[in-house]
N, C-alpha and C positions, 0 to 999 in steps of 0.2 A: 535460398534464404528469403524470408518474407519481410515485408515492410511493417507488418502489424506488430503492435506492442500489446501484450496481455498483462492484465493487472489482477493479482490474487489478493483479495482483501476479506475482512471479517464483516459480512453483511449484518450480523447480529449486534454489532457495536454501533450505537447511535452516532458517535463521533465519526467513526470510519464511514458509515453509511452516508452521513451528511456530506463529508468531504468528497468521497468518491462520486456521490450523486452530482456534485458541482462539476467535477472533472468529466463525468459522463455527458452531462448536458453540454459542456463546452465542446467535447469531442464530436457529439452529434451535430451541433450547430456548424462546426467547421468541416464536417464529413472526414474526420481523421480516422486512420486505421488503429483505433484503440478498442480493445475488447476487455470486458470486466467479468471475472469469475469469483464466485464466493467460496467459502471454505469447503463446501461440499465437493469442489473440484480439485482439492489439494492433492489427492493421491495421483491424479492424472498429471500433475506437475512434478511428481517425485518428491513431494514435500508432505510431511505428516500434518494432519489437521491441527495438532498441537503447535507445531512450529509455525504453521500458517497463521494461527491465531495470535502469535507473539509479535509479528511484524509484517509490514507490507512486503509483498514479493512482486517482481516484474520480470517477465520474460521478453527479452528484446534481442533480435538477431541471433537467436539460439542460446543466449546467455541468460542465466537465472541470477537476478540480483535481489538483495533485500535491504531494508533500512533506507538510509539517506541516499545511497547510490540508486536504489529503486525509484525513490521519489524524484531524483534528478533526471532519470530517463523519462519518467512520466511527465514532469514539468517541461522538459525540453520539447516534448511533442505538442504542447499546448501553447499557442501564440502568446496569450496573456500571462503565462507562467514561466516563459523562457528566462526571464530576468532572475527568477528565484533559482533556477537550475544553475545559471552562471554565478550568482552570488554565493550559493552554497558550495561551489567548486573552488572558490578562492582559498589560497593556502592557509590563511588564518581562520577563515570561517568554517571550512570543511570539517576540521576535527571538532570544533565546538558544536556544529550542527549534529554530527554523528554522536557525540557524547550526550547531547540534550535528548536526542531521539532514543538512543540505546539505553541510557541509564535513568531517564525520567519518563518521557512520554510513552514509549512502548511498554515498559513495566506497569505503569498506571493503567493503561488501556487493557493490558492483558489481565491484570488483577480484577478489573471491573468485569471483563468477559467471564472469568472463572466464577465470580459471584453470581452473574446472571445464569450461568450454566447450573450452578448449585441450587439456585432458587427454583429452577425448572423441575428439579427432582424432589423437592420438598412436598410432603403430602398436603393437600388442600384442606 
């Protein structure tokens, strides 16, 4: 089993790219075993590109996680973000964080992704 944590995210999403860029910078500064893959790597993860575009995925200790549990693993690896991992694990906060991500943030970001993809295929 490896200590590395891999993150699968949507590089074409400006919000995702900004957020992951922040995590990547922190990981590099701390020399942490975090690796970041964009959607083009989804099939190697056993995830369809469509599913990968819908939510963040993390591979940690051989386990594939998505959504808030994936974020929690990622945040737990980053010294300045560990408190967020602990906070979102609290019994009252965890279901609220999951609902917020699953029913609001992830769908909004996914719809924006689909609009960007559609715009790419429009004649100029």
